C-alpha positions in Angstrom: 78.1 -98.4 -107.9 77.4 -102.2 -108.1 73.8 -101.5 -107.5 73.7 -99.1 -110.5 75.1 -101.9 -112.7 72.5 -104.3 -111.4 69.7 -101.8 -112.0 70.9 -101.3 -115.6 71.0 -105.0 -116.2 67.5 -105.4 -114.8 66.2 -102.6 -117.1 67.8 -104.4 -120.1 66.1 -107.7 -119.0 62.7 -106.0 -118.7 63.1 -104.4 -122.1 64.2 -107.8 -123.6 61.0 -109.4 -122.0 58.7 -106.7 -123.4 60.1 -107.1 -126.9 59.9 -110.9 -126.8 56.3 -110.7 -125.5 55.4 -108.3 -128.3 56.9 -110.6 -131.0 55.3 -113.7 -129.6 51.9 -112.0 -129.2 52.1 -110.6 -132.7 52.6 -114.1 -134.0 49.7 -115.5 -131.9 47.4 -112.7 -133.2 48.5 -113.2 -136.8 47.8 -117.0 -136.6 44.5 -116.2 -134.9 45.3 -118.0 -131.6 44.7 -114.7 -129.8 41.8 -112.4 -130.7 42.0 -108.7 -130.3 38.3 -108.5 -129.5 39.1 -110.0 -126.1 39.5 -107.1 -123.7 42.5 -108.4 -121.8 44.4 -109.3 -125.0 43.5 -105.9 -126.5 44.8 -104.0 -123.4 48.1 -106.0 -123.3 48.6 -105.5 -127.0 47.8 -101.8 -126.8 50.2 -101.4 -123.8 53.0 -103.2 -125.5 52.5 -101.1 -128.7 52.6 -97.9 -126.7 55.8 -98.8 -125.0 57.7 -100.2 -128.1 56.4 -98.2 -131.0 58.6 -95.2 -130.3 61.6 -97.5 -130.4 60.5 -99.4 -133.4 59.6 -96.2 -135.4 63.2 -94.9 -135.0 64.6 -98.2 -136.1 62.2 -98.4 -139.1 63.4 -95.0 -140.3 66.9 -96.4 -140.7 66.0 -99.9 -142.1 65.1 -100.2 -145.8 61.6 -101.5 -146.7 61.6 -105.3 -146.6 58.2 -105.9 -148.2 56.1 -106.6 -145.2 58.8 -108.1 -143.1 59.4 -106.0 -139.9 63.0 -106.4 -138.7 62.7 -103.6 -136.1 62.2 -106.0 -133.1 65.2 -108.1 -134.2 67.4 -105.0 -134.5 66.1 -103.8 -131.0 67.0 -107.2 -129.5 70.5 -107.2 -131.0 71.0 -103.6 -129.8 69.9 -104.6 -126.2 72.3 -107.6 -126.3 75.1 -105.4 -127.5 74.5 -102.9 -124.7 74.5 -105.8 -122.3 77.9 -107.0 -123.6 79.3 -103.5 -123.3 78.1 -103.2 -119.7 79.4 -106.7 -118.8 82.8 -106.0 -120.3 83.0 -102.7 -118.4 81.7 -104.1 -115.1 85.0 -103.3 -113.5 84.1 -99.6 -113.8 81.0 -100.2 -111.6 82.9 -102.2 -109.0 86.0 -100.0 -108.7 84.5 -97.7 -106.0 
């Protein structure tokens, strides 16, 4: 069971990394440091959007419109961190067997 706990924590870490990479990349694109006409940048951006847009769209349905400010990534990061805390506080369940 310990390995299940470690796998869940790894998946949460990977999701955290994807969201942070998406946020940082969106800033770099917005400030024209990165250009979507570059094939590698466009492929990475498209891949991150395909992975994260289903999550963000569900969060955006709940959040009120903020006038151009997208808080969906922040809410997703907070949710991931809350899940991590819940798992860490209940780690004894995974180690009891």
